[in-house]
N, C-alpha and C positions, 0 to 999 in steps of 0.2 A: 142700145142707143135708140133715140127717137128720130122720126122723120116727119117733119111738119107737113109734107105733102101727103103723108099717110097717117093722119092723126086718128083716124078711126080704126086703124089696125092695132092688134096687140103685139106683144114681144114673145119671142121664143127663147128657150134656154139654149145654152151652149151645147154643142154635140158631145161635150164631156161633162161629167157630173161636177158639182160644186165641191171644192176641196174641203176636207174635214177640218174643223177647228178654226174656220175663218171668223175673224172678229165681227161683231155686229156694229155697223156704222150708223152714226146719226145723220139726219138729213143735212145736206150741204147748204151753205148760205149762198146768196147770190154772188156771182163771180166778182162783182165790183167790191163787195165787202171783204173778200179774201185777197185782194190784189196785193196788199202790203205784206202778207204772210208768205206768198209764194215768190221765190226769187228764181227767174228764168236762168237756166243753165246754157241755153243757146238761143239764138234769135227766133222770135215768134212772129206769126201772122195771125190775124183774126180768123176764128173758125168759120166754116161755110155757114151760110144763112140757113141751110137745110137742117142744121143740127138743133136748132131751136134754143129756147132760153134755159132749158133744163138739161143741157148736155153734160153737165159735170156731176151727175149722180152716179157714183161707182157701184151702187147696189143694183143698178138696172132699172130702177123706178124712174118715172118721169112725173114731174109736177105739172106738165102741160095738160091742158084739157083734152079729154078723150083718150088718154093713154091708160089702159087698165093696169092695176098693180100686178107685181110679180107674184106668181103662185109657185109654191114648192113642188107642185106636181109636174111642173114643166109646161103647163098650159096656161094660156091667157084667153080671154074671151075673143073669139073669132080667129084663133090660131090653132091649126090642126095639131093633134098630139104628135109627140116625137115617137118614131118607131125605130127599134133597134136595127132594123134592116137597112137603115140609112135613108129610108124614104119617108116622106110625109105626104099627107094628102095634097094632091095638086102639084107635087114636085116630081119632075122626071127623074128617072134613075141615073146614077153616076156612071159615066162611060169613059172616063179618061182622067188625065192629070188635072184638067180644069173643067169645072162645070159651071154652067150659067143657068139660072132659074129665075123665075118671077115669083117673088114671095116676100113675106115680111122681113124686116131687118132683124138681125140678131147679133150677138157677140158672145164670145167665150172668154172669161177672164184669165184662164190659165192654159187654153189649148189653141187650136187653129183659129185664126181671126177671119171675120167676114167683112167685106167692104161693099159699100153701096156705089153703084154706078150712076151717072147723071140721069139715065133713063129709067132707073128703077131696077135694072138688072143686077143681081147679087152675084159676085164672083167669089168663090171659096177656094182658097189655095192651101194645100197641105204639102209640105216638102216631101212627105213619104209617098206621094202619088205620082212622082215623076214629073216630067216637063209639062208645063201648062199648055192647053190648047187654046187656040184663038176662038173667042166667042163673040157674040154680039155685044157691041158697045163695051169693049174692054176699057179698064181704067187702071191707073197706077195708085197704089195705096199711099196715104200720107207718109211722111218720113217716120213717124212713130205711131203705133196703133192708138195709144191713148192720148197723143199730143194734139191731134186734130189740126194738122197744118202747122206744127211747131209750138202750139200753145199747150201748156200743162195746166190742167184745171186745178184750183186750190183744193187742199184736203178739207174734209168735213170738220166741223167744230168738235173739239174734244175727242178727236180720233187718236187712239193710242196705238203705238207700235207700228206706225206707217212710215216706211222708208221712202227713198227716192222713187219717183214714178208711181206713187200711191199704191204700190203692190202691198198686199197684206203680209205681215211678218211670217217667216217660215214657221211651220208647225211640225210637231212630231220629233222622233229621235234624231239626234244629230243636227237639229236646227241651231243656227248661229244665235248668239246672244250679243246684246249691245256691249261694246267695250267698257270696262270699268276704269275710271280714272283714279290715279294715286296708288299707293302701296297698301296691300291688305295687311291685317294684323299679323298674319304668319310671317310675312316678309320683314315687318318691323322687328318682330321678336328675333328672327334669325340674324338680322343686322346687329341688334343689341348684344346677342350672345357672341357674335364674332368680335365685336369691339372689346367685350370683357375678356375674351380669350387672348386677344392681342395684348391688352394691358397687363394681364397676368404674366404672359411670357416675357414682356419687356421688364416688368418688375423683378421677376426671378433672375433674368439675365443681369440686371443691375446689382442685385444682391450677390450674385456669384462673382461678378467682377470686383466688388468691394471686399469680398472675403476669400478671394482666390489664393491669398498668401498663406492660408492655413486655417484649419478649423479652430485652432486656439486663439486666433487673432494676432499672432505674432508676425512681425515683419523684420526679417534679418537686416534690411537696409535702413530701418528707422533710427533716427538720431535727433536729439534735442540741441545739438551743437555744444561747443565748449562753453564753460562758465566764463562770465566776464572777469576781466582782470582789473585789479585796483590795489591801491596801497591800504594796509591795515593800520597805518598810523593815524591817530586821532588828535585833535586839538587838545592841548593840556588842560583847558578849562571846560572841556566837554565831560559828560558823565563817564564815557569810556576812558578819557584821559585821567580823570580823577581816580576812578576805580583802579586803573593800572598802577598808580602810585601808592594807593592805600592798601590794596589787597595783600601785598607781601608782609605787612606789619600786623595783620589780623590772624588770630589763632583760634583753635577750637579746643574746648576742655571737656574731658570725660572724667566724672568724679564717682567714686564708689565709697561705701561706708566701711568696707573691709570685713563686715559680718555676714552679709547676705548679698543677694543679687541686685538689690535696689541701687539705683544710681541717679545721677543728674548730669545734665549736659548744658553747655552754654558757650559763650564766646568771650574773647578778650582782645586786647591790643598791647603791643610792646611799646614801652616808654624807655626813657633814658636808663642806661646801665643794665639793660636786659630784664627789667621788671615787667610783669604783665598785670594790667588793671582789669578787673572784672567785677561782677556783682557778688555781694555777700551771700545771697541765697543760692548762688551757683556752687560755691565751695563750702557752704556750711556743713554739709554731710562729712566732708573730709576732716573737719575740726574735731571730730569724735574718733579719730583713728583711721580714717579712710585714706585713699590715695588719689592723686591727681595725675592724669595723663594729658599732656599738651601736644597738639599736632599743629605744625606750622603750614603755611600756604604751599610750601614745596613738598608736602606730604611726609615730611620727617617728623618723628615723634620723640618726646622726652618726658621724663617725670618732672613734677613740680611740687613745691611746698608752700604753705601759707606763711606770708610775712606778717600780715595783720589784716584785720577785718573790722568793720564798723556797722553793726546792725542798724543803728539809728539813721545812717545815710544810705544803707544797702550797698556799700562799697567794700572791696577787698583787694589786696595786693598779693600776687603769687610770684615766686621766684623759680623759673625753669632751670634745669641743670645745664642745658645747652640751648643756644639760640640759632645756631647754624648760619651765622652771618645775616640774620634778619635785620632789616633797617628799623629804626624806631619811628614811631608816628609823630606827627606835628600836632601840638595842642593849640587850640584857638582861644578866643575870648567870648564867653557866652553872654557877657553884658552888651556885646555889639550885635547880637542876633535880634532880628525884627520879624514880625509876623509876615509871612509870604516869601521868606528866603528859601531858595531851593536847598534841599538837603539829601544826603544819600546814606542809607542804612546798610551796613555790611556785617555779616555774621554767618552762623551755621544753623539756620532754622531747621528743626527736626533732623539734625545731624548732617544737613547738606552744606558742607563747608564752602566758603567763598561765594556765598549768595549776595547779590547786590540788588537793592531796591531803591527807588527814588520817590521823592515827594516834596512837600514844602513844610515850613513851620506853620502849624495851624493856630497855635496859641502859646502864650508865655505865662509863667507863674501859675500853672495849673496844679492845685493841691492834690497830691496822690499819696495814699497810704499803701506802701508795699512792704514786703517782708519775706520770711522764709516760706517757701512753697510747701514744706513738709508740715507746717502748722505747729511747730514746736512751741511749747508754752514758755520756754526759757528765753526765746528771742523776742526782743521788743520790736514794735512796728517801726517802719521807716517812714518819716514824713518828708516828702519830696515836693519842692516847688518846681515842677517839671516843665520841660519844653514838650509841647504836644505836636505831633507830626502825623501826617497821613501816609508816610512811607510804610510799606508793609513790614510789620514786626511780628514774628511768630515765636512760639516756644523754641528755644535754642538760640534766639537772637540776643538774649539777656547777656549783658556785659560787653557787647560789641559796640563799635564806635558809630556815632551819628556825626557825619562830616559835612562841612559847607562846600560851596563851589570851588574853593581853593584847596580842598583836601585836608583842611584843618579840623580837628575834633572839637565839636561844640557841645557834645553831650554823650552820655553813656546810656544806651538802651536798657531800660529796666523793667517796664511794665506795659501791659496792654489792657484795654477795656474789653470785656467779653460779655456775651449774653447769658453765660452759664455761671451760676453761683456755686456749683459743686466743687469741693476741694480736690477731688480725685479726677476731675475731668479737665480737659484742656480744649480750648477753642482757638481757632485761627484768627487772623487779623480781620478786623472790621473797619480798619482805617483810623483807629484811635490808639496810637502808640505814644509812650512817654519816656523821656530821657532825663537823666540827672544832669544839670548844667555842668559844663567842664570846669568852670571856676571853682565850684564846690568840690569837684573831683580832684582837681589839682591840690587843693589844700589838704583834703583828707588823705590822699596818697602820700604826700610829703610827711604828714604826721605819722602815718602807719609805718613808713619806711624808717623814719628817724627814731620813733619812740615805741612803735608796735601798737599804739592806740591813738584814737582821734579825739580831739577836744569837742566838748558839747557846747555850742553857743547858747546864751540865755540872756534874759532881761530881768529876771528875778521877780516873777509874779505867778499867782495861781488863778486859773480861769474858772468862771462860774459855768459849769457844764449844763445847767438847766436854763440858761438864758436863751430866749428865742427871738429877741428883738434885733434891731439894726446894729451891726458891728459886733464887738466882743467885749463882755463886761468882766471886770476884775471881781473875784469873789469878795463877798461882804464879811464872811466869817472864816475863821481858821478851818483848814481841812487837812486831815491826816497828819496832824501835828505841825503843820506849817502855817505861818501867817500869810494873809493874802498878798502882802508886798514884803520882799526880803529887805531887811534893814541894811542900809548902805549899798543896796544893789542898784543897778542901772535905772530901774523905774523909780525907786525911792529918791535917788539923786535928781531925777528929772521932775519930781513933784507929783507923781501919780499916787493916788490913794485908793483904798478899797472901795468898790462900788463904782469907780469911774468906768465909762464906756469908751473903748478905743474905736474910733470910726475909720481912720485911715493910717497907712504906713507908707511913707514915701509917695504919697499921692494915690495909692491904691486902696480903694474902698474894700473893707473886709466883709466877707460873707459869713464866716464862722471861725471858731477857734483853731481848727485844723489848718486853715490857710495862714493864720498868724504864726503858728508853730513852724510850718514849712518854710515861710519866709525867713524867720530868724535862723533856722538851721542851714539855710543856704548861704548865710553870711559868715564871714570870717570874724573871729574875735578881734575886737578893736574897731569894727566897722560902726558907723554912726547911722541912726535911723531918725527920721522926722515923723513924729506921731501927732495926729489930731485926735483929741478925745473930748468927751462931754461930761460935765459935772453940774448937777442941779439945773439942767436945761441949758447951760451955757457951754459953748465950744471953746476949747483951748488948744494950744499947740506946745509941744515939748520935743527936745532932742535927747536921744538916748545913745549910749555907747555900749555895744555888745561886749559881754565878757564870756569867758569859757568856764565850763563846769568840768572839772577833771574826771569826775565819777559819773558813769551812766546812771540814769534814774528811770525806773519803770514809768513814772508819770512825768512827762516833759514839763519844764518850768521856764 
């Protein structure tokens, strides 16, 4: 420290050497400039005037005029050198706990502290020297060595590592470090690992609790409860109600030729007096000496024989040996069927007896050419003006009934449209099934049962097969020994001539000759038809009465 009354004197070093590693401090600013940085920890009073304006330099230097700089050698100009013996030039030897001497002021930053008395006498006190002796002009030191009457000087600018009281930071091994705020990375990793372990343990525990009933996942106490109760009775007009009434009258047929293992299968239904109606192509194989086995809905079987068959309409009647009390089915009226009516197909597709499928009537008067599935050359094709349905019909459904919502037969399932043209391959339903109208079936069945053969309806004309225009044209020249129009036939009596073009029949525009043939064969002999035809560019109308041809002809007329 400096003493303004001794501005010409230098400074001495502390009795103890400077600590190693002490930071180098920059010059301190004026006290007034640091006032807002130093916050007093206890009440202060202004420093004594004798400390001068540069009292706050902790390095021991003074900015006051006449104060020499500090030298590492421990000497300043005008200051006697320090001697290890504890004596300096002009300083009396130490003789007790307290010594008083006249000399320059000094201070030790880390050791015994020196204080200046008002008269210039320096009193040095060291606790290790024992009790102090009374000397000239004794004084009491300030409350804190560096506070100077309670004032703590501000720290120098940009001083690093300075703690409370401006003491330099501890140096050397074991020196304390500033506390670090927050968690270090190691602690964060440890916490994350702990959380992961806890989550894993909890997950394992939950899995164990869920599967503790057994490793196979079985639970002896598990139950879905009883099935709901309810009546099995259905409304008579529902599909189930209709099927329940019709199924007992439907049969399955297995047909063999008696010569080898080849056979055919189909369906049929029981009519009055125990006769079974089916398709001709189902039983055609038995006509050559084969046998027919009929199985009823109650799983009882019996043999059957052919009563009659009509290849032209693809219908046949079979008589079973036993009926086992099977009820006969009810026949409806196909003339009352309209497009969109709900229908049910029942039969034995692929040998699956008692199969029920549903659909609607998709179209009427659809011309279909059906016949013997074996492709026999002796069988003439069947021309059918069919009822089209989207109810599933598959191989084995042939001969089974197509019934309406009242359980009445409106058609006999006979053919399906397929995507395959192979004779030996079979395809399933694609939603295009065809049934023979029941009114035609009724007539043919009666004729087969009463006479053993069916009449062939005709109007007495020969068609021009090469005609490609609108409608159907009557041939212009004789063909195969026949005249284009039979003499005294239905067409001749109605005024039709060779070369006339028939445009409509009963209001239905004709597309080709097959459609005309199918329409005529669907009618009973004696039925009347209204025909619109064209001759020499003029349209005319005529009424024809259908007659029967007793002998089948390979070429329909």
